C-alpha positions as CSV (number, residue, x, y, z in Angstrom):
1,M,-2.6,-20.5,16.9
2,S,-6.1,-21.8,17.1
3,V,-6.9,-24.9,15.0
4,F,-9.7,-22.8,13.4
5,A,-7.3,-20.1,12.3
6,P,-6.8,-21.5,8.7
7,L,-10.6,-21.8,8.4
8,Q,-10.8,-18.1,9.4
9,G,-8.5,-17.2,6.5
10,L,-10.4,-19.3,4.0
11,L,-13.6,-17.8,5.3
12,G,-12.1,-14.3,4.8
13,I,-11.1,-15.0,1.2
14,A,-14.5,-16.4,0.5
15,A,-16.2,-13.4,2.1
16,I,-14.1,-10.9,0.2
17,L,-14.8,-12.6,-3.1
18,L,-18.5,-12.7,-2.3
19,I,-18.5,-8.9,-1.5
20,A,-16.7,-8.2,-4.7
21,W,-19.2,-10.3,-6.7
22,S,-22.2,-8.8,-4.9
23,V,-21.3,-5.2,-6.0
24,S,-20.3,-6.3,-9.5
25,E,-21.6,-4.3,-12.5
26,N,-22.6,-7.6,-14.1
27,R,-22.9,-10.5,-11.7
28,R,-23.6,-12.9,-14.6
29,A,-20.3,-12.2,-16.2
30,L,-18.1,-14.1,-13.7
31,P,-14.6,-14.9,-14.9
32,P,-14.0,-18.7,-15.2
33,W,-13.7,-20.5,-11.9
34,K,-10.3,-21.9,-12.9
35,W,-9.1,-18.4,-13.4
36,I,-10.4,-17.2,-10.0
37,A,-8.8,-20.3,-8.3
38,G,-5.6,-19.6,-10.2
39,A,-5.5,-16.0,-9.0
40,V,-5.9,-17.0,-5.4
41,L,-3.3,-19.8,-5.7
42,L,-0.9,-17.4,-7.3
43,Q,-1.1,-15.2,-4.2
44,A,-0.4,-18.1,-2.0
45,A,2.4,-19.2,-4.2
46,I,4.1,-15.8,-4.1
47,A,3.8,-15.7,-0.3
48,L,5.2,-19.2,0.1
49,V,8.1,-18.7,-2.3
50,V,9.1,-15.3,-0.9
51,L,8.6,-16.1,2.8
52,R,9.6,-19.8,2.9
53,V,12.5,-20.1,0.4
54,P,15.5,-19.1,2.5
55,V,17.6,-17.7,-0.4
56,I,14.9,-15.3,-1.5
57,W,14.0,-14.2,2.0
58,E,17.7,-13.6,2.9
59,A,18.1,-11.6,-0.3
60,L,15.3,-9.4,0.9
61,R,17.0,-9.2,4.2
62,V,20.1,-7.9,2.4
63,A,17.8,-5.4,0.7
64,N,16.5,-4.4,4.1
65,A,20.0,-3.5,5.1
66,A,20.4,-1.5,1.9
67,V,17.2,0.4,2.9
68,T,18.9,1.2,6.2
69,A,21.8,2.6,4.3
70,V,19.4,4.8,2.3
71,Q,17.8,6.0,5.5
72,T,21.3,6.8,6.9
73,A,22.2,8.7,3.8
74,S,18.9,10.6,3.9
75,L,19.6,11.5,7.5
76,A,22.9,12.9,6.6
77,G,21.2,15.3,4.2
78,S,18.5,16.3,6.6
79,S,20.9,16.8,9.5
80,Y,23.1,19.1,7.3
81,M,20.0,21.2,6.3
82,F,18.1,21.2,9.6
83,G,20.9,20.6,12.2
84,F,19.9,18.8,15.4
85,L,16.2,19.0,14.3
86,G,17.2,16.9,11.3
87,G,19.1,14.3,13.3
88,A,22.5,15.9,14.0
89,E,24.0,16.0,17.5
90,P,22.2,18.6,19.6
91,P,24.2,21.6,20.6
92,F,23.3,21.2,24.2
93,E,23.6,18.5,26.9
94,L,20.7,16.2,27.4
95,K,19.4,15.4,30.8
96,P,20.5,12.1,32.2
97,G,18.5,9.2,30.6
98,A,17.0,11.5,28.0
99,T,17.3,10.9,24.3
100,A,17.2,13.3,21.4
101,P,13.6,13.7,20.1
102,V,12.7,12.2,16.7
103,I,11.0,14.9,14.7
104,I,9.1,13.3,11.9
105,A,9.0,16.2,9.5
106,F,12.7,16.8,9.6
107,Q,14.2,13.4,10.3
108,I,11.9,10.7,8.8
109,L,9.9,12.3,5.9
110,P,12.9,13.8,4.0
111,I,13.7,10.2,2.9
112,V,10.7,10.6,0.6
113,I,12.6,13.3,-1.4
114,F,15.8,11.3,-1.6
115,V,14.1,8.0,-2.6
116,S,12.0,9.8,-5.2
117,A,15.1,11.2,-6.8
118,L,16.9,7.8,-6.6
119,A,13.9,6.0,-8.1
120,A,13.8,8.4,-11.1
121,L,17.5,7.9,-11.7
122,L,17.1,4.1,-11.5
123,W,14.2,4.3,-14.0
124,H,16.3,6.4,-16.4
125,W,19.2,3.9,-16.2
126,G,16.8,1.1,-17.0
127,V,17.0,-0.8,-13.7
128,L,13.4,-0.3,-12.7
129,R,12.2,-0.6,-16.2
130,W,13.7,-4.0,-16.5
131,I,12.0,-5.1,-13.3
132,V,8.6,-3.7,-14.5
133,R,9.0,-5.6,-17.8
134,A,9.7,-8.8,-15.8
135,L,6.6,-8.4,-13.6
136,S,4.4,-7.5,-16.6
137,F,5.6,-10.6,-18.4
138,A,4.8,-12.8,-15.4
139,L,1.3,-11.5,-15.0
140,R,0.6,-11.7,-18.7
141,R,1.7,-15.4,-18.7
142,T,-0.1,-16.4,-15.5
143,L,-3.3,-14.3,-15.5
144,G,-3.6,-13.5,-19.2
145,V,-3.9,-9.7,-18.8
146,G,-3.0,-7.3,-21.6
147,G,0.3,-5.6,-21.9
148,A,-1.0,-2.2,-20.7
149,V,-2.5,-3.7,-17.5
150,G,0.7,-5.7,-17.0
151,L,2.9,-2.7,-17.3
152,S,0.7,-0.8,-14.9
153,A,0.9,-3.6,-12.4
154,G,4.6,-3.7,-12.6
155,A,4.9,0.1,-12.3
156,N,2.7,0.3,-9.3
157,V,5.1,-1.7,-7.2
158,F,7.6,1.1,-7.6
159,L,5.6,4.2,-8.6
160,G,2.7,5.9,-6.9
161,V,-0.9,6.7,-7.9
162,V,0.3,9.8,-9.7
163,E,3.4,8.4,-11.4
164,A,2.3,4.9,-12.4
165,P,-0.4,6.0,-14.9
166,L,2.2,7.9,-16.8
167,V,3.7,4.6,-17.9
168,V,0.5,3.7,-19.7
169,R,-0.8,7.2,-20.5
170,A,-0.6,6.5,-24.3
171,Y,-3.2,3.7,-23.9
172,L,-5.7,5.2,-21.5
173,M,-8.0,6.4,-24.3
174,S,-8.2,2.9,-26.0
175,M,-8.5,0.7,-22.9
176,S,-11.8,-1.0,-22.1
177,R,-13.7,0.1,-18.9
178,A,-12.6,-3.2,-17.3
179,E,-8.9,-2.4,-18.0
180,L,-9.3,1.1,-16.6
181,F,-10.7,-0.3,-13.4
182,M,-7.9,-2.8,-13.1
183,I,-5.4,0.0,-13.4
184,M,-7.2,2.1,-10.7
185,T,-7.5,-0.9,-8.4
186,L,-3.8,-1.7,-8.8
187,G,-3.0,1.9,-7.8
188,M,-5.2,1.6,-4.7
189,S,-3.9,-1.8,-3.5
190,T,-0.1,-1.3,-3.7
191,V,2.3,1.2,-2.3
192,S,5.1,3.0,-4.2
193,G,8.8,2.4,-3.8
194,V,9.1,5.9,-2.4
195,V,6.9,5.3,0.6
196,L,7.8,1.6,0.7
197,V,11.1,2.7,2.3
198,L,9.3,5.1,4.6
199,Y,6.9,2.5,5.8
200,S,9.5,-0.2,6.3
201,Q,11.6,2.2,8.4
202,T,8.5,3.0,10.5
203,L,7.9,-0.7,11.2
204,A,11.6,-1.7,11.5
205,Q,11.5,-1.9,15.4
206,V,8.4,-4.2,15.5
207,V,8.5,-6.2,12.3
208,D,11.6,-8.2,11.4
209,N,12.8,-7.5,7.9
210,S,10.0,-5.0,7.4
211,F,11.2,-4.1,3.9
212,G,10.9,-7.7,2.8
213,H,7.3,-7.9,4.2
214,I,6.2,-4.6,2.6
215,I,7.6,-5.4,-0.9
216,T,6.1,-8.9,-0.6
217,A,2.7,-7.4,0.2
218,S,2.8,-5.3,-2.9
219,L,3.7,-8.3,-5.0
220,I,0.9,-10.4,-3.6
221,S,-1.5,-7.5,-4.1
222,L,-1.0,-7.6,-7.9
223,P,-3.0,-10.8,-8.5
224,A,-5.4,-9.9,-5.7
225,A,-6.2,-6.5,-7.2
226,L,-6.7,-8.0,-10.7
227,L,-9.0,-10.7,-9.3
228,I,-11.1,-8.2,-7.3
229,A,-11.2,-5.8,-10.2
230,R,-12.4,-8.4,-12.7
231,L,-15.1,-9.5,-10.3
232,M,-16.4,-6.0,-9.7
233,V,-16.1,-4.7,-13.3
234,P,-16.2,-7.7,-15.7
235,G,-15.3,-7.2,-19.3
236,E,-12.9,-8.0,-22.0
237,G,-9.8,-6.1,-22.9
238,A,-6.2,-7.0,-23.7
239,T,-4.7,-3.7,-24.8
240,D,-1.1,-4.4,-25.8
241,A,1.7,-2.0,-24.8
242,D,5.4,-1.6,-24.2
243,L,7.6,0.8,-22.2
244,E,8.7,2.8,-25.3
245,G,7.5,6.3,-25.1
246,S,6.3,6.0,-21.5
247,L,7.8,7.8,-18.6
248,R,11.1,9.3,-19.9
249,F,13.9,11.6,-18.7
250,E,16.3,13.5,-20.9
251,S,19.4,12.7,-18.9
252,S,20.5,11.6,-15.4
253,I,20.5,15.2,-14.2
254,D,17.0,15.6,-15.5
255,A,15.9,12.4,-13.7
256,L,17.5,13.7,-10.4
257,V,15.9,17.1,-10.7
258,R,12.4,15.9,-11.6
259,G,12.6,13.1,-9.1
260,T,13.6,15.6,-6.4
261,M,10.8,17.9,-7.3
262,D,8.2,15.1,-7.3
263,G,9.6,14.0,-4.0
264,L,9.3,17.5,-2.6
265,A,5.7,17.7,-3.6
266,L,5.0,14.3,-2.0
267,F,6.9,15.4,1.2
268,L,4.8,18.5,1.5
269,A,1.6,16.5,0.7
270,V,2.3,13.9,3.4
271,I,3.0,16.7,6.0
272,A,-0.2,18.4,5.1
273,V,-2.3,15.2,5.1
274,L,-0.9,14.2,8.5
275,I,-1.7,17.6,10.0
276,V,-5.2,17.5,8.7
277,V,-5.8,13.8,9.6
278,F,-4.6,14.2,13.2
279,S,-6.6,17.4,13.6
280,L,-9.8,15.9,12.2
281,V,-9.4,12.9,14.5
282,A,-8.9,15.1,17.5
283,L,-11.9,17.2,16.6
284,T,-14.1,14.2,16.0
285,D,-13.0,12.7,19.4
286,Q,-13.8,15.9,21.1
287,I,-17.3,15.8,19.6
288,L,-17.8,12.2,20.5
289,G,-16.5,12.8,24.0
290,G,-19.6,14.9,24.6
291,L,-21.8,11.8,24.2
292,P,-22.4,9.4,27.1
293,D,-19.7,6.8,27.8
294,V,-20.0,3.4,26.2
295,A,-18.9,0.4,28.2
296,G,-17.3,2.7,30.8
297,S,-15.1,4.6,28.4
298,A,-15.5,7.7,26.2
299,L,-16.5,7.1,22.6
300,T,-13.7,7.7,20.1
301,L,-13.2,7.4,16.4
302,R,-10.7,4.6,17.0
303,R,-13.1,2.6,19.1
304,I,-15.8,2.9,16.4
305,F,-13.4,1.8,13.7
306,G,-12.5,-1.2,15.9
307,W,-16.1,-2.3,16.3
308,V,-16.9,-1.8,12.6
309,F,-13.8,-3.6,11.2
310,A,-13.3,-6.2,13.9
311,P,-15.4,-8.9,12.1
312,L,-13.4,-8.4,8.9
313,M,-10.1,-8.7,10.7
314,W,-11.3,-11.9,12.5
315,T,-12.0,-13.5,9.1
316,L,-8.5,-12.7,8.0
317,G,-7.1,-14.9,10.9
318,V,-6.7,-12.4,13.8
319,P,-7.9,-13.8,17.1
320,W,-11.2,-12.2,18.3
321,A,-9.5,-10.8,21.4
322,E,-7.2,-8.8,19.1
323,A,-9.8,-8.1,16.4
324,A,-10.9,-4.7,17.7
325,D,-7.4,-3.4,17.8
326,A,-6.7,-4.7,14.3
327,G,-10.0,-3.3,13.1
328,A,-9.2,0.2,14.5
329,L,-6.0,0.1,12.5
330,M,-7.8,-1.1,9.3
331,G,-10.4,1.7,9.7
332,T,-7.7,4.3,10.2
333,K,-6.0,3.1,7.0
334,A,-9.2,2.8,4.9
335,I,-10.7,6.2,5.9
336,L,-7.7,8.3,6.9
337,N,-4.2,7.2,5.8
338,E,-2.1,4.1,5.8
339,Y,1.0,5.8,7.2
340,V,-1.0,7.0,10.3
341,A,-2.1,3.4,10.7
342,Y,1.5,2.1,10.4
343,Q,2.7,4.7,12.9
344,Q,0.1,3.5,15.4
345,L,0.9,-0.2,14.7
346,A,4.6,0.5,15.4
347,T,3.9,2.4,18.7
348,E,0.6,2.1,20.4
349,Y,-0.3,-1.4,19.2
350,A,3.1,-3.1,19.2
351,G,2.5,-4.9,22.5
352,R,-1.2,-5.5,22.0
353,L,-1.0,-7.8,18.9
354,S,0.6,-11.2,18.7
355,G,3.4,-11.8,16.1
356,R,1.1,-13.5,13.7
357,S,-1.6,-10.8,14.0
358,M,1.1,-8.1,13.5
359,L,2.0,-9.7,10.1
360,I,-1.6,-10.1,9.0
361,V,-2.3,-6.4,9.8
362,T,0.9,-5.3,8.2
363,Y,-0.1,-6.9,4.9
364,A,-3.8,-5.8,5.2
365,L,-2.7,-2.2,5.6
366,C,-0.3,-2.1,2.7
367,G,-2.1,-0.1,0.1
368,F,-3.1,3.4,-0.9
369,A,-6.8,2.8,-0.7
370,N,-8.0,5.7,1.5
371,L,-10.5,8.4,0.7
372,A,-7.9,11.1,-0.2
373,S,-6.4,8.8,-2.8
374,I,-9.6,8.7,-4.7
375,G,-9.4,12.4,-5.5
376,L,-5.7,12.1,-6.3
377,L,-6.1,9.1,-8.6
378,I,-9.1,10.6,-10.5
379,S,-7.4,14.0,-10.9
380,T,-4.3,12.3,-12.3
381,L,-6.2,10.1,-14.8
382,T,-8.5,13.0,-15.8
383,T,-5.4,15.1,-16.6
384,L,-4.0,12.3,-18.8
385,A,-7.3,11.3,-20.5
386,P,-9.9,14.1,-20.0
387,D,-12.4,12.6,-22.4
388,R,-12.9,9.7,-20.0
389,R,-13.5,11.8,-16.9
390,T,-17.0,10.5,-16.4
391,E,-15.8,6.9,-16.3
392,F,-13.0,7.7,-13.9
393,L,-15.5,9.4,-11.6
394,S,-17.9,6.5,-11.7
395,L,-15.1,4.1,-10.8
396,G,-13.6,6.1,-8.0
397,I,-15.4,4.8,-5.0
398,K,-15.4,1.3,-6.5
399,S,-11.6,1.4,-6.8
400,W,-11.3,2.4,-3.1
401,L,-13.5,-0.6,-2.1
402,A,-11.6,-2.9,-4.5
403,G,-8.2,-1.8,-3.1
404,N,-9.3,-2.4,0.5
405,L,-10.7,-5.8,-0.5
406,A,-7.5,-6.7,-2.3
407,T,-5.2,-5.8,0.6
408,S,-7.6,-7.6,3.0
409,M,-7.3,-10.7,0.9
410,V,-3.5,-10.4,1.0
411,G,-3.8,-10.3,4.8
412,A,-5.9,-13.5,4.8
413,V,-3.4,-15.3,2.5
414,I,-0.5,-14.4,4.9
415,G,-2.6,-15.7,7.8
416,L,-2.9,-19.0,6.0
417,V,0.8,-19.4,5.3
418,T,2.1,-18.0,8.6
419,P,2.4,-20.4,11.6
420,S,1.7,-19.2,15.2
C-alpha cells in the first residue's frame, strides 16, 4: 500500500463532506463541528471494533457459516421445485470436465423468498425487533437522533426500502423535513437482510467472510447516512417513537405467509430489473459501438462509468491503476443496480483488483442508491403519507445522491483501517 493511501482516504472523506455541504438546502445551518467529527469517528470506531476485535469478527464468521446453511436450505427447496435447473443432480451425464450450470433465476434468487419469510418470522418472534431497539438506542445516545429516526435506522439494516418505512409509518406525518430526509437517506445507503444474504453468497468466492463485511457495511452506513443527510437538509427534529403498533403479524403462520409473498414480489422484481438492466446496457453498448474507437477500443457504458467515477474511487484509497475498474463498478451500482455490480465484482473484476481495493469497493457498493430505488422509495412513502407527496418528490434525487455519498464515505473509512 502506498504511503499516501491514508491521505487518499482522508481526502475522500473531506471531498464527500464538501459535496454534501455544497448542495445543502441551507449552507449556513451546519451541524456543530464536534457532531460532524463524532459521526466520522463513530464510523471508524465501528469498523475497528468489528474488523479488528477477534471475538466479534469470529462471531460474524460463524454467522457466515449460518448463511451458508440458509443457502443450502434454500437450494433444497428450489431443487425440489425446479429439478436440475434448481440445483438438483442433472438427469444426464455431463461431459468430462464439465460442471452443471448455475442458473441464477432458479438456484440463487429463490433465497430471497426463503429469507424474506424467515425475516418476517424472526420479526414476529421479537428477535429482529430486539436488535432494532438496540441499534436505535445506540444511535440516539451517540448522535442524538430522535426515536423515529433511530428506529428507521435499525430497521433498515434488516428491512428493505419498502418494508422499513412501515416501522415508522405512524410518525411520517409529524416528522420534520430533515427527519424525512434522514429516513430516505438511510433507505438508500443500506441493504436489507433479505438481499444481504444474496449479496454475501455472490461474493463468497472472492471476499473472505463476505457476510461479515456486508453486515458491517450496513452498520457503518448508519452514522454516515445521518451525517450526509444532516449536511444536505439541515433542520431540527427529534420525533419520539417506539415499536408498538409498527410492523405486526397476527401469528407465526401469518408472518410466514406474508413474508413469503413479499419475498416472491422481490424475487420477480429482481428478475425483471436484471433483464431490463442487461438489455439496456447491451443496447447502449451497441449504440456506442457505432462511434469511433477511443484509445484503440470501442466505447462502452462500462468504460464511460470508469472514467467518470475513477477520481472518486481514487480518493477512497483505490490505487489509480485500479481506479477505472473500481469506477466502472461504482457507476454500475449508482445508475443501474448494486447486485449487477456485485456480480461483476465477483467474476470479471476478481483478478483485476487488489485485496484492499476489493474491500473498499465492496463497502462502497453496499447500498440501494440506484435510480430505480428512487421511484420505489417515493411510491412507498407516498402510499403511507400521501399528504407529504410533494416533499418526498423534492427529496428523491437528493436521497439518491446522499446514499451514494454515504456508501462512498464508508469505503473511504474501510480504506483507512485496512492495511495492504
